[in-house]
PDBQT receptor file of N, H, CA, C and O in Angstrom, charges set to zero:
ATOM      1  N   UNK A   1      95.941  74.273 117.321  1.00  0.00    +0.000 N 
ATOM      2  CA  UNK A   1      96.271  75.673 117.506  1.00  0.00    +0.000 C 
ATOM      3  C   UNK A   1      94.972  76.481 117.636  1.00  0.00    +0.000 C 
ATOM      4  O   UNK A   1      93.993  76.211 116.941  1.00  0.00    +0.000 OA
ATOM      5  N   UNK A   2      94.978  77.451 118.514  1.00  0.00    +0.000 N 
ATOM      6  H   UNK A   2      95.773  77.670 119.079  1.00  0.00    +0.000 HD
ATOM      7  CA  UNK A   2      93.788  78.233 118.756  1.00  0.00    +0.000 C 
ATOM      8  C   UNK A   2      93.580  79.273 117.656  1.00  0.00    +0.000 C 
ATOM      9  O   UNK A   2      94.508  79.609 116.920  1.00  0.00    +0.000 OA
ATOM     10  N   UNK A   3      92.370  79.768 117.557  1.00  0.00    +0.000 N 
ATOM     11  H   UNK A   3      91.616  79.495 118.154  1.00  0.00    +0.000 HD
ATOM     12  CA  UNK A   3      92.029  80.758 116.546  1.00  0.00    +0.000 C 
ATOM     13  C   UNK A   3      92.519  82.136 116.987  1.00  0.00    +0.000 C 
ATOM     14  O   UNK A   3      92.325  82.527 118.138  1.00  0.00    +0.000 OA
ATOM     15  N   UNK A   4      93.147  82.864 116.080  1.00  0.00    +0.000 N 
ATOM     16  H   UNK A   4      93.304  82.546 115.145  1.00  0.00    +0.000 HD
ATOM     17  CA  UNK A   4      93.650  84.194 116.396  1.00  0.00    +0.000 C 
ATOM     18  C   UNK A   4      92.504  85.196 116.399  1.00  0.00    +0.000 C 
ATOM     19  O   UNK A   4      91.614  85.129 115.551  1.00  0.00    +0.000 OA
ATOM     20  N   UNK A   5      92.527  86.120 117.346  1.00  0.00    +0.000 N 
ATOM     21  H   UNK A   5      93.251  86.175 118.034  1.00  0.00    +0.000 HD
ATOM     22  CA  UNK A   5      91.497  87.149 117.408  1.00  0.00    +0.000 C 
ATOM     23  C   UNK A   5      91.920  88.345 116.568  1.00  0.00    +0.000 C 
ATOM     24  O   UNK A   5      93.084  88.745 116.582  1.00  0.00    +0.000 OA
ATOM     25  N   UNK A   6      90.974  88.905 115.845  1.00  0.00    +0.000 N 
ATOM     26  H   UNK A   6      90.028  88.580 115.834  1.00  0.00    +0.000 HD
ATOM     27  CA  UNK A   6      91.263  90.110 115.085  1.00  0.00    +0.000 C 
ATOM     28  C   UNK A   6      90.942  91.328 115.945  1.00  0.00    +0.000 C 
ATOM     29  O   UNK A   6      90.047  91.284 116.789  1.00  0.00    +0.000 OA
ATOM     30  N   UNK A   7      91.667  92.396 115.727  1.00  0.00    +0.000 N 
ATOM     31  H   UNK A   7      92.394  92.431 115.041  1.00  0.00    +0.000 HD
ATOM     32  CA  UNK A   7      91.506  93.604 116.514  1.00  0.00    +0.000 C 
ATOM     33  C   UNK A   7      90.244  94.337 116.081  1.00  0.00    +0.000 C 
ATOM     34  O   UNK A   7      90.140  94.770 114.933  1.00  0.00    +0.000 OA
ATOM     35  N   UNK A   8      89.289  94.478 116.987  1.00  0.00    +0.000 N 
ATOM     36  H   UNK A   8      89.373  94.126 117.919  1.00  0.00    +0.000 HD
ATOM     37  CA  UNK A   8      88.003  95.101 116.653  1.00  0.00    +0.000 C 
ATOM     38  C   UNK A   8      88.152  96.595 116.404  1.00  0.00    +0.000 C 
ATOM     39  O   UNK A   8      87.402  97.165 115.611  1.00  0.00    +0.000 OA
ATOM     40  N   UNK A   9      89.102  97.233 117.062  1.00  0.00    +0.000 N 
ATOM     41  H   UNK A   9      89.712  96.771 117.706  1.00  0.00    +0.000 HD
ATOM     42  CA  UNK A   9      89.274  98.672 116.857  1.00  0.00    +0.000 C 
ATOM     43  C   UNK A   9      89.776  98.980 115.445  1.00  0.00    +0.000 C 
ATOM     44  O   UNK A   9      89.402  99.999 114.864  1.00  0.00    +0.000 OA
ATOM     45  N   UNK A  10      90.605  98.121 114.904  1.00  0.00    +0.000 N 
ATOM     46  H   UNK A  10      90.908  97.294 115.377  1.00  0.00    +0.000 HD
ATOM     47  CA  UNK A  10      91.101  98.318 113.547  1.00  0.00    +0.000 C 
ATOM     48  C   UNK A  10      89.991  98.095 112.535  1.00  0.00    +0.000 C 
ATOM     49  O   UNK A  10      89.906  98.813 111.539  1.00  0.00    +0.000 OA
ATOM     50  N   UNK A  11      89.144  97.113 112.777  1.00  0.00    +0.000 N 
ATOM     51  H   UNK A  11      89.213  96.529 113.586  1.00  0.00    +0.000 HD
ATOM     52  CA  UNK A  11      88.039  96.844 111.865  1.00  0.00    +0.000 C 
ATOM     53  C   UNK A  11      87.054  98.016 111.848  1.00  0.00    +0.000 C 
ATOM     54  O   UNK A  11      86.460  98.306 110.809  1.00  0.00    +0.000 OA
ATOM     55  N   UNK A  12      86.876  98.691 112.984  1.00  0.00    +0.000 N 
ATOM     56  H   UNK A  12      87.358  98.455 113.828  1.00  0.00    +0.000 HD
ATOM     57  CA  UNK A  12      85.966  99.834 113.043  1.00  0.00    +0.000 C 
ATOM     58  C   UNK A  12      86.558 101.076 112.387  1.00  0.00    +0.000 C 
ATOM     59  O   UNK A  12      85.813 101.897 111.851  1.00  0.00    +0.000 OA
ATOM     60  N   UNK A  13      87.869 101.232 112.417  1.00  0.00    +0.000 N 
ATOM     61  H   UNK A  13      88.474 100.566 112.852  1.00  0.00    +0.000 HD
ATOM     62  CA  UNK A  13      88.495 102.459 111.934  1.00  0.00    +0.000 C 
ATOM     63  C   UNK A  13      88.829 102.448 110.453  1.00  0.00    +0.000 C 
ATOM     64  O   UNK A  13      88.926 103.508 109.835  1.00  0.00    +0.000 OA
ATOM     65  N   UNK A  14      89.004 101.282 109.881  1.00  0.00    +0.000 N 
ATOM     66  H   UNK A  14      88.925 100.420 110.383  1.00  0.00    +0.000 HD
ATOM     67  CA  UNK A  14      89.437 101.187 108.492  1.00  0.00    +0.000 C 
ATOM     68  C   UNK A  14      88.414 100.436 107.662  1.00  0.00    +0.000 C 
ATOM     69  O   UNK A  14      87.663  99.609 108.178  1.00  0.00    +0.000 OA
ATOM     70  N   UNK A  15      88.392 100.735 106.357  1.00  0.00    +0.000 N 
ATOM     71  H   UNK A  15      89.002 101.407 105.937  1.00  0.00    +0.000 HD
ATOM     72  CA  UNK A  15      87.526 100.025 105.427  1.00  0.00    +0.000 C 
ATOM     73  C   UNK A  15      88.420  99.294 104.438  1.00  0.00    +0.000 C 
ATOM     74  O   UNK A  15      89.289  99.904 103.814  1.00  0.00    +0.000 OA
ATOM     75  N   UNK A  16      88.211  97.997 104.293  1.00  0.00    +0.000 N 
ATOM     76  H   UNK A  16      87.506  97.502 104.800  1.00  0.00    +0.000 HD
ATOM     77  CA  UNK A  16      89.071  97.157 103.474  1.00  0.00    +0.000 C 
ATOM     78  C   UNK A  16      88.406  96.919 102.131  1.00  0.00    +0.000 C 
ATOM     79  O   UNK A  16      87.336  96.316 102.058  1.00  0.00    +0.000 OA
ATOM     80  N   UNK A  17      89.046  97.397 101.060  1.00  0.00    +0.000 N 
ATOM     81  H   UNK A  17      89.916  97.887 101.119  1.00  0.00    +0.000 HD
ATOM     82  CA  UNK A  17      88.462  97.304  99.732  1.00  0.00    +0.000 C 
ATOM     83  C   UNK A  17      89.004  96.117  98.943  1.00  0.00    +0.000 C 
ATOM     84  O   UNK A  17      88.228  95.336  98.392  1.00  0.00    +0.000 OA
ATOM     85  N   UNK A  18      90.299  95.976  98.883  1.00  0.00    +0.000 N 
ATOM     86  H   UNK A  18      90.929  96.611  99.330  1.00  0.00    +0.000 HD
ATOM     87  CA  UNK A  18      90.904  94.857  98.168  1.00  0.00    +0.000 C 
ATOM     88  C   UNK A  18      92.169  94.458  98.925  1.00  0.00    +0.000 C 
ATOM     89  O   UNK A  18      92.403  94.915 100.043  1.00  0.00    +0.000 OA
ATOM     90  N   UNK A  19      92.969  93.614  98.313  1.00  0.00    +0.000 N 
ATOM     91  H   UNK A  19      92.779  93.243  97.404  1.00  0.00    +0.000 HD
ATOM     92  CA  UNK A  19      94.188  93.151  98.992  1.00  0.00    +0.000 C 
ATOM     93  C   UNK A  19      95.175  94.287  99.238  1.00  0.00    +0.000 C 
ATOM     94  O   UNK A  19      95.918  94.260 100.220  1.00  0.00    +0.000 OA
ATOM     95  N   UNK A  20      95.189  95.277  98.362  1.00  0.00    +0.000 N 
ATOM     96  H   UNK A  20      94.586  95.299  97.565  1.00  0.00    +0.000 HD
ATOM     97  CA  UNK A  20      96.185  96.338  98.478  1.00  0.00    +0.000 C 
ATOM     98  C   UNK A  20      95.578  97.698  98.739  1.00  0.00    +0.000 C 
ATOM     99  O   UNK A  20      96.273  98.705  98.605  1.00  0.00    +0.000 OA
ATOM    100  N   UNK A  21      94.297  97.771  99.109  1.00  0.00    +0.000 N 
ATOM    101  H   UNK A  21      93.732  96.953  99.218  1.00  0.00    +0.000 HD
ATOM    102  CA  UNK A  21      93.675  99.068  99.326  1.00  0.00    +0.000 C 
ATOM    103  C   UNK A  21      92.901  99.076 100.635  1.00  0.00    +0.000 C 
ATOM    104  O   UNK A  21      91.981  98.283 100.838  1.00  0.00    +0.000 OA
ATOM    105  N   UNK A  22      93.293  99.990 101.522  1.00  0.00    +0.000 N 
ATOM    106  H   UNK A  22      94.040 100.634 101.357  1.00  0.00    +0.000 HD
ATOM    107  CA  UNK A  22      92.631 100.186 102.811  1.00  0.00    +0.000 C 
ATOM    108  C   UNK A  22      92.342 101.677 102.934  1.00  0.00    +0.000 C 
ATOM    109  O   UNK A  22      93.228 102.505 102.721  1.00  0.00    +0.000 OA
ATOM    110  N   UNK A  23      91.098 102.020 103.280  1.00  0.00    +0.000 N 
ATOM    111  H   UNK A  23      90.378 101.347 103.453  1.00  0.00    +0.000 HD
ATOM    112  CA  UNK A  23      90.694 103.415 103.380  1.00  0.00    +0.000 C 
ATOM    113  C   UNK A  23      90.599 103.839 104.835  1.00  0.00    +0.000 C 
ATOM    114  O   UNK A  23      90.278 103.036 105.711  1.00  0.00    +0.000 OA
ATOM    115  N   UNK A  24      90.883 105.113 105.081  1.00  0.00    +0.000 N 
ATOM    116  H   UNK A  24      91.144 105.766 104.370  1.00  0.00    +0.000 HD
ATOM    117  CA  UNK A  24      90.805 105.669 106.424  1.00  0.00    +0.000 C 
ATOM    118  C   UNK A  24      90.292 107.106 106.344  1.00  0.00    +0.000 C 
ATOM    119  O   UNK A  24      90.383 107.751 105.300  1.00  0.00    +0.000 OA
ATOM    120  N   UNK A  25      89.755 107.597 107.456  1.00  0.00    +0.000 N 
ATOM    121  H   UNK A  25      89.681 107.073 108.305  1.00  0.00    +0.000 HD
ATOM    122  CA  UNK A  25      89.326 108.992 107.553  1.00  0.00    +0.000 C 
ATOM    123  C   UNK A  25      90.445 109.808 108.186  1.00  0.00    +0.000 C 
ATOM    124  O   UNK A  25      91.295 109.278 108.902  1.00  0.00    +0.000 OA
ATOM    125  N   UNK A  26      90.429 111.102 107.908  1.00  0.00    +0.000 N 
ATOM    126  H   UNK A  26      89.739 111.533 107.326  1.00  0.00    +0.000 HD
ATOM    127  CA  UNK A  26      91.428 111.982 108.502  1.00  0.00    +0.000 C 
ATOM    128  C   UNK A  26      91.048 112.273 109.952  1.00  0.00    +0.000 C 
ATOM    129  O   UNK A  26      89.865 112.342 110.286  1.00  0.00    +0.000 OA
ATOM    130  N   UNK A  27      92.032 112.438 110.790  1.00  0.00    +0.000 N 
ATOM    131  H   UNK A  27      92.992 112.382 110.518  1.00  0.00    +0.000 HD
ATOM    132  CA  UNK A  27      91.806 112.700 112.208  1.00  0.00    +0.000 C 
ATOM    133  C   UNK A  27      91.514 114.184 112.437  1.00  0.00    +0.000 C 
ATOM    134  O   UNK A  27      91.922 115.037 111.648  1.00  0.00    +0.000 OA
ATOM    135  N   UNK A  28      90.811 114.476 113.518  1.00  0.00    +0.000 N 
ATOM    136  H   UNK A  28      90.480 113.783 114.159  1.00  0.00    +0.000 HD
ATOM    137  CA  UNK A  28      90.587 115.855 113.917  1.00  0.00    +0.000 C 
ATOM    138  C   UNK A  28      89.260 116.421 113.468  1.00  0.00    +0.000 C 
ATOM    139  O   UNK A  28      89.097 117.641 113.455  1.00  0.00    +0.000 OA
ATOM    140  N   UNK A  29      88.305 115.585 113.098  1.00  0.00    +0.000 N 
ATOM    141  H   UNK A  29      88.438 114.594 113.108  1.00  0.00    +0.000 HD
ATOM    142  CA  UNK A  29      87.015 116.087 112.626  1.00  0.00    +0.000 C 
ATOM    143  C   UNK A  29      85.884 115.620 113.534  1.00  0.00    +0.000 C 
ATOM    144  O   UNK A  29      84.750 115.478 113.078  1.00  0.00    +0.000 OA
ATOM    145  N   UNK A  30      86.172 115.381 114.804  1.00  0.00    +0.000 N 
ATOM    146  H   UNK A  30      87.094 115.496 115.175  1.00  0.00    +0.000 HD
ATOM    147  CA  UNK A  30      85.129 114.881 115.693  1.00  0.00    +0.000 C 
ATOM    148  C   UNK A  30      84.690 115.914 116.726  1.00  0.00    +0.000 C 
ATOM    149  O   UNK A  30      83.519 115.934 117.104  1.00  0.00    +0.000 OA
ATOM    150  N   UNK A  31      85.584 116.760 117.186  1.00  0.00    +0.000 N 
ATOM    151  H   UNK A  31      86.536 116.744 116.879  1.00  0.00    +0.000 HD
ATOM    152  CA  UNK A  31      85.196 117.754 118.178  1.00  0.00    +0.000 C 
ATOM    153  C   UNK A  31      86.107 118.966 118.045  1.00  0.00    +0.000 C 
ATOM    154  O   UNK A  31      87.075 118.949 117.285  1.00  0.00    +0.000 OA
ATOM    155  N   UNK A  32      85.786 120.017 118.794  1.00  0.00    +0.000 N 
ATOM    156  H   UNK A  32      85.000 120.030 119.411  1.00  0.00    +0.000 HD
ATOM    157  CA  UNK A  32      86.489 121.310 118.739  1.00  0.00    +0.000 C 
ATOM    158  C   UNK A  32      86.468 121.885 117.321  1.00  0.00    +0.000 C 
ATOM    159  O   UNK A  32      87.483 122.373 116.824  1.00  0.00    +0.000 OA
ATOM    160  N   UNK A  33      85.303 121.821 116.679  1.00  0.00    +0.000 N 
ATOM    161  H   UNK A  33      84.478 121.424 117.082  1.00  0.00    +0.000 HD
ATOM    162  CA  UNK A  33      85.186 122.266 115.294  1.00  0.00    +0.000 C 
ATOM    163  C   UNK A  33      84.882 123.756 115.179  1.00  0.00    +0.000 C 
ATOM    164  O   UNK A  33      84.963 124.315 114.085  1.00  0.00    +0.000 OA
ATOM    165  N   UNK A  34      84.539 124.398 116.270  1.00  0.00    +0.000 N 
ATOM    166  H   UNK A  34      84.472 123.944 117.158  1.00  0.00    +0.000 HD
ATOM    167  CA  UNK A  34      84.134 125.796 116.211  1.00  0.00    +0.000 C 
ATOM    168  C   UNK A  34      85.304 126.704 115.833  1.00  0.00    +0.000 C 
ATOM    169  O   UNK A  34      85.118 127.684 115.112  1.00  0.00    +0.000 OA
ATOM    170  N   UNK A  35      86.487 126.390 116.304  1.00  0.00    +0.000 N 
ATOM    171  H   UNK A  35      86.638 125.593 116.890  1.00  0.00    +0.000 HD
ATOM    172  CA  UNK A  35      87.634 127.261 116.031  1.00  0.00    +0.000 C 
ATOM    173  C   UNK A  35      88.361 126.898 114.738  1.00  0.00    +0.000 C 
ATOM    174  O   UNK A  35      89.279 127.610 114.332  1.00  0.00    +0.000 OA
ATOM    175  N   UNK A  36      87.968 125.807 114.089  1.00  0.00    +0.000 N 
ATOM    176  H   UNK A  36      87.222 125.228 114.419  1.00  0.00    +0.000 HD
ATOM    177  CA  UNK A  36      88.592 125.426 112.823  1.00  0.00    +0.000 C 
ATOM    178  C   UNK A  36      87.850 126.086 111.678  1.00  0.00    +0.000 C 
ATOM    179  O   UNK A  36      86.625 126.195 111.705  1.00  0.00    +0.000 OA
ATOM    180  N   UNK A  37      88.585 126.521 110.681  1.00  0.00    +0.000 N 
ATOM    181  H   UNK A  37      89.581 126.432 110.660  1.00  0.00    +0.000 HD
ATOM    182  CA  UNK A  37      87.961 127.192 109.543  1.00  0.00    +0.000 C 
ATOM    183  C   UNK A  37      87.184 126.189 108.700  1.00  0.00    +0.000 C 
ATOM    184  O   UNK A  37      87.432 124.985 108.767  1.00  0.00    +0.000 OA
ATOM    185  N   UNK A  38      86.256 126.687 107.918  1.00  0.00    +0.000 N 
ATOM    186  H   UNK A  38      86.055 127.665 107.864  1.00  0.00    +0.000 HD
ATOM    187  CA  UNK A  38      85.432 125.804 107.095  1.00  0.00    +0.000 C 
ATOM    188  C   UNK A  38      86.266 125.120 106.020  1.00  0.00    +0.000 C 
ATOM    189  O   UNK A  38      85.969 123.990 105.631  1.00  0.00    +0.000 OA
ATOM    190  N   UNK A  39      87.296 125.787 105.543  1.00  0.00    +0.000 N 
ATOM    191  H   UNK A  39      87.537 126.704 105.860  1.00  0.00    +0.000 HD
ATOM    192  CA  UNK A  39      88.187 125.175 104.549  1.00  0.00    +0.000 C 
ATOM    193  C   UNK A  39      88.955 124.005 105.162  1.00  0.00    +0.000 C 
ATOM    194  O   UNK A  39      89.161 122.976 104.520  1.00  0.00    +0.000 OA
ATOM    195  N   UNK A  40      89.373 124.181 106.415  1.00  0.00    +0.000 N 
ATOM    196  H   UNK A  40      89.206 125.018 106.937  1.00  0.00    +0.000 HD
ATOM    197  CA  UNK A  40      90.102 123.116 107.114  1.00  0.00    +0.000 C 
ATOM    198  C   UNK A  40      89.190 121.920 107.402  1.00  0.00    +0.000 C 
ATOM    199  O   UNK A  40      89.602 120.768 107.269  1.00  0.00    +0.000 OA
ATOM    200  N   UNK A  41      87.934 122.213 107.802  1.00  0.00    +0.000 N 
ATOM    201  H   UNK A  41      87.600 123.150 107.910  1.00  0.00    +0.000 HD
ATOM    202  CA  UNK A  41      86.993 121.138 108.071  1.00  0.00    +0.000 C 
ATOM    203  C   UNK A  41      86.619 120.397 106.793  1.00  0.00    +0.000 C 
ATOM    204  O   UNK A  41      86.366 119.192 106.818  1.00  0.00    +0.000 OA
ATOM    205  N   UNK A  42      86.585 121.110 105.696  1.00  0.00    +0.000 N 
ATOM    206  H   UNK A  42      86.790 122.088 105.675  1.00  0.00    +0.000 HD
ATOM    207  CA  UNK A  42      86.281 120.483 104.408  1.00  0.00    +0.000 C 
ATOM    208  C   UNK A  42      87.380 119.507 104.009  1.00  0.00    +0.000 C 
ATOM    209  O   UNK A  42      87.098 118.439 103.465  1.00  0.00    +0.000 OA
ATOM    210  N   UNK A  43      88.625 119.869 104.274  1.00  0.00    +0.000 N 
ATOM    211  H   UNK A  43      88.854 120.736 104.716  1.00  0.00    +0.000 HD
ATOM    212  CA  UNK A  43      89.739 118.974 103.958  1.00  0.00    +0.000 C 
ATOM    213  C   UNK A  43      89.777 117.768 104.900  1.00  0.00    +0.000 C 
ATOM    214  O   UNK A  43      90.261 116.701 104.521  1.00  0.00    +0.000 OA
ATOM    215  N   UNK A  44      89.271 117.933 106.124  1.00  0.00    +0.000 N 
ATOM    216  H   UNK A  44      88.878 118.800 106.432  1.00  0.00    +0.000 HD
ATOM    217  CA  UNK A  44      89.265 116.829 107.082  1.00  0.00    +0.000 C 
ATOM    218  C   UNK A  44      88.202 115.784 106.756  1.00  0.00    +0.000 C 
ATOM    219  O   UNK A  44      88.235 114.686 107.311  1.00  0.00    +0.000 OA
ATOM    220  N   UNK A  45      87.261 116.102 105.867  1.00  0.00    +0.000 N 
ATOM    221  H   UNK A  45      87.234 116.994 105.416  1.00  0.00    +0.000 HD
ATOM    222  CA  UNK A  45      86.205 115.162 105.495  1.00  0.00    +0.000 C 
ATOM    223  C   UNK A  45      86.686 114.094 104.520  1.00  0.00    +0.000 C 
ATOM    224  O   UNK A  45      85.980 113.116 104.274  1.00  0.00    +0.000 OA
ATOM    225  N   UNK A  46      87.867 114.271 103.971  1.00  0.00    +0.000 N 
ATOM    226  H   UNK A  46      88.440 115.066 104.171  1.00  0.00    +0.000 HD
ATOM    227  CA  UNK A  46      88.352 113.357 102.937  1.00  0.00    +0.000 C 
ATOM    228  C   UNK A  46      88.618 111.954 103.465  1.00  0.00    +0.000 C 
ATOM    229  O   UNK A  46      88.877 111.742 104.650  1.00  0.00    +0.000 OA
ATOM    230  N   UNK A  47      88.543 111.016 102.544  1.00  0.00    +0.000 N 
ATOM    231  H   UNK A  47      88.332 111.189 101.581  1.00  0.00    +0.000 HD
ATOM    232  CA  UNK A  47      88.896 109.628 102.836  1.00  0.00    +0.000 C 
ATOM    233  C   UNK A  47      90.192 109.339 102.096  1.00  0.00    +0.000 C 
ATOM    234  O   UNK A  47      90.287 109.550 100.887  1.00  0.00    +0.000 OA
ATOM    235  N   UNK A  48      91.182 108.861 102.822  1.00  0.00    +0.000 N 
ATOM    236  H   UNK A  48      91.105 108.690 103.804  1.00  0.00    +0.000 HD
ATOM    237  CA  UNK A  48      92.497 108.600 102.242  1.00  0.00    +0.000 C 
ATOM    238  C   UNK A  48      92.784 107.108 102.239  1.00  0.00    +0.000 C 
ATOM    239  O   UNK A  48      92.195 106.347 103.006  1.00  0.00    +0.000 OA
ATOM    240  N   UNK A  49      93.686 106.704 101.376  1.00  0.00    +0.000 N 
ATOM    241  H   UNK A  49      94.166 107.322 100.753  1.00  0.00    +0.000 HD
ATOM    242  CA  UNK A  49      94.115 105.309 101.378  1.00  0.00    +0.000 C 
ATOM    243  C   UNK A  49      95.432 105.194 102.143  1.00  0.00    +0.000 C 
ATOM    244  O   UNK A  49      96.251 106.113 102.135  1.00  0.00    +0.000 OA
ATOM    245  N   UNK A  50      95.617 104.075 102.788  1.00  0.00    +0.000 N 
ATOM    246  H   UNK A  50      94.952 103.329 102.794  1.00  0.00    +0.000 HD
ATOM    247  CA  UNK A  50      96.840 103.839 103.563  1.00  0.00    +0.000 C 
ATOM    248  C   UNK A  50      98.000 103.518 102.633  1.00  0.00    +0.000 C 
ATOM    249  O   UNK A  50      97.811 103.011 101.527  1.00  0.00    +0.000 OA
ATOM    250  N   UNK A  51      99.194 103.821 103.102  1.00  0.00    +0.000 N 
ATOM    251  H   UNK A  51      99.348 104.233 104.000  1.00  0.00    +0.000 HD
ATOM    252  CA  UNK A  51     100.391 103.465 102.352  1.00  0.00    +0.000 C 
ATOM    253  C   UNK A  51     100.677 101.978 102.512  1.00  0.00    +0.000 C 
ATOM    254  O   UNK A  51     100.198 101.332 103.444  1.00  0.00    +0.000 OA
ATOM    255  N   UNK A  52     101.454 101.458 101.601  1.00  0.00    +0.000 N 
ATOM    256  H   UNK A  52     101.843 101.982 100.843  1.00  0.00    +0.000 HD
ATOM    257  CA  UNK A  52     101.717 100.029 101.576  1.00  0.00    +0.000 C 
ATOM    258  C   UNK A  52     102.467  99.556 102.821  1.00  0.00    +0.000 C 
ATOM    259  O   UNK A  52     102.237  98.443 103.292  1.00  0.00    +0.000 OA
ATOM    260  N   UNK A  53     103.354 100.384 103.353  1.00  0.00    +0.000 N 
ATOM    261  H   UNK A  53     103.541 101.289 102.969  1.00  0.00    +0.000 HD
ATOM    262  CA  UNK A  53     104.100  99.989 104.552  1.00  0.00    +0.000 C 
ATOM    263  C   UNK A  53     103.183  99.910 105.769  1.00  0.00    +0.000 C 
ATOM    264  O   UNK A  53     103.414  99.091 106.658  1.00  0.00    +0.000 OA
ATOM    265  N   UNK A  54     102.143 100.751 105.824  1.00  0.00    +0.000 N 
ATOM    266  H   UNK A  54     101.956 101.416 105.101  1.00  0.00    +0.000 HD
ATOM    267  CA  UNK A  54     101.200 100.695 106.935  1.00  0.00    +0.000 C 
ATOM    268  C   UNK A  54     100.248  99.512 106.808  1.00  0.00    +0.000 C 
ATOM    269  O   UNK A  54      99.805  98.957 107.814  1.00  0.00    +0.000 OA
ATOM    270  N   UNK A  55      99.937  99.127 105.580  1.00  0.00    +0.000 N 
ATOM    271  H   UNK A  55     100.298  99.577 104.763  1.00  0.00    +0.000 HD
ATOM    272  CA  UNK A  55      99.063  97.972 105.366  1.00  0.00    +0.000 C 
ATOM    273  C   UNK A  55      99.749  96.703 105.847  1.00  0.00    +0.000 C 
ATOM    274  O   UNK A  55      99.097  95.820 106.406  1.00  0.00    +0.000 OA
ATOM    275  N   UNK A  56     101.044  96.603 105.639  1.00  0.00    +0.000 N 
ATOM    276  H   UNK A  56     101.573  97.320 105.186  1.00  0.00    +0.000 HD
ATOM    277  CA  UNK A  56     101.769  95.415 106.095  1.00  0.00    +0.000 C 
ATOM    278  C   UNK A  56     101.769  95.310 107.618  1.00  0.00    +0.000 C 
ATOM    279  O   UNK A  56     101.820  94.201 108.151  1.00  0.00    +0.000 OA
ATOM    280  N   UNK A  57     101.714  96.436 108.332  1.00  0.00    +0.000 N 
ATOM    281  H   UNK A  57     101.673  97.337 107.900  1.00  0.00    +0.000 HD
ATOM    282  CA  UNK A  57     101.622  96.400 109.794  1.00  0.00    +0.000 C 
ATOM    283  C   UNK A  57     100.244  95.948 110.260  1.00  0.00    +0.000 C 
ATOM    284  O   UNK A  57     100.124  95.334 111.321  1.00  0.00    +0.000 OA
ATOM    285  N   UNK A  58      99.206  96.240 109.489  1.00  0.00    +0.000 N 
ATOM    286  H   UNK A  58      99.303  96.738 108.627  1.00  0.00    +0.000 HD
ATOM    287  CA  UNK A  58      97.853  95.848 109.866  1.00  0.00    +0.000 C 
ATOM    288  C   UNK A  58      97.610  94.357 109.696  1.00  0.00    +0.000 C 
ATOM    289  O   UNK A  58      96.735  93.800 110.359  1.00  0.00    +0.000 OA
ATOM    290  N   UNK A  59      98.349  93.712 108.839  1.00  0.00    +0.000 N 
ATOM    291  H   UNK A  59      99.059  94.165 108.300  1.00  0.00    +0.000 HD
ATOM    292  CA  UNK A  59      98.105  92.315 108.526  1.00  0.00    +0.000 C 
ATOM    293  C   UNK A  59      98.269  91.406 109.747  1.00  0.00    +0.000 C 
ATOM    294  O   UNK A  59      97.638  90.351 109.810  1.00  0.00    +0.000 OA
ATOM    295  N   UNK A  60      99.089  91.788 110.702  1.00  0.00    +0.000 N 
ATOM    296  H   UNK A  60      99.601  92.646 110.650  1.00  0.00    +0.000 HD
ATOM    297  CA  UNK A  60      99.289  90.977 111.897  1.00  0.00    +0.000 C 
ATOM    298  C   UNK A  60      98.114  91.138 112.868  1.00  0.00    +0.000 C 
ATOM    299  O   UNK A  60      97.834  90.233 113.653  1.00  0.00    +0.000 OA
ATOM    300  N   UNK A  61      97.429  92.278 112.819  1.00  0.00    +0.000 N 
ATOM    301  H   UNK A  61      97.657  93.014 112.180  1.00  0.00    +0.000 HD
ATOM    302  CA  UNK A  61      96.324  92.519 113.733  1.00  0.00    +0.000 C 
ATOM    303  C   UNK A  61      95.004  91.946 113.249  1.00  0.00    +0.000 C 
ATOM    304  O   UNK A  61      94.110  91.672 114.049  1.00  0.00    +0.000 OA
ATOM    305  N   UNK A  62      94.880  91.763 111.928  1.00  0.00    +0.000 N 
ATOM    306  H   UNK A  62      95.607  91.986 111.278  1.00  0.00    +0.000 HD
ATOM    307  CA  UNK A  62      93.632  91.228 111.362  1.00  0.00    +0.000 C 
ATOM    308  C   UNK A  62      93.975  90.053 110.462  1.00  0.00    +0.000 C 
ATOM    309  O   UNK A  62      94.035  90.218 109.244  1.00  0.00    +0.000 OA
ATOM    310  N   UNK A  63      94.198  88.901 111.010  1.00  0.00    +0.000 N 
ATOM    311  H   UNK A  63      94.150  88.767 112.000  1.00  0.00    +0.000 HD
ATOM    312  CA  UNK A  63      94.727  87.781 110.235  1.00  0.00    +0.000 C 
ATOM    313  C   UNK A  63      93.744  87.173 109.230  1.00  0.00    +0.000 C 
ATOM    314  O   UNK A  63      94.177  86.594 108.234  1.00  0.00    +0.000 OA
ATOM    315  N   UNK A  64      92.435  87.289 109.463  1.00  0.00    +0.000 N 
ATOM    316  H   UNK A  64      92.082  87.760 110.272  1.00  0.00    +0.000 HD
ATOM    317  CA  UNK A  64      91.503  86.580 108.591  1.00  0.00    +0.000 C 
ATOM    318  C   UNK A  64      90.924  87.459 107.492  1.00  0.00    +0.000 C 
ATOM    319  O   UNK A  64      90.218  86.964 106.614  1.00  0.00    +0.000 OA
ATOM    320  N   UNK A  65      91.211  88.754 107.527  1.00  0.00    +0.000 N 
ATOM    321  H   UNK A  65      91.785  89.156 108.241  1.00  0.00    +0.000 HD
ATOM    322  CA  UNK A  65      90.757  89.632 106.439  1.00  0.00    +0.000 C 
ATOM    323  C   UNK A  65      91.772  89.611 105.312  1.00  0.00    +0.000 C 
ATOM    324  O   UNK A  65      91.407  89.732 104.143  1.00  0.00    +0.000 OA
ATOM    325  N   UNK A  66      93.051  89.457 105.656  1.00  0.00    +0.000 N 
ATOM    326  H   UNK A  66      93.347  89.358 106.606  1.00  0.00    +0.000 HD
ATOM    327  CA  UNK A  66      94.092  89.397 104.638  1.00  0.00    +0.000 C 
ATOM    328  C   UNK A  66      94.582  87.977 104.477  1.00  0.00    +0.000 C 
ATOM    329  O   UNK A  66      95.466  87.718 103.660  1.00  0.00    +0.000 OA
TER     330      UNK A  66
C-alpha cells in the first residue's frame, strides 16, 4: 500500500499540541485593517482551539500526525 500524503495547507494553518488540542488563528486579520476598529483587531489576534468535531474531520487529512 502506498504512503498517504498529508495536506500541507492544514499543517501550515494549524498548530498541533496534543491528541485532543489543535490551535488556530482567527480569520480576518491579514488585510483591510484600516477600517476595522482597534478593539476588533485586538480580538482577531487571539489563538483559539478547535472543537472536537472539527478535529475529527482533520484526522483524515493528516494521517501521520494523529
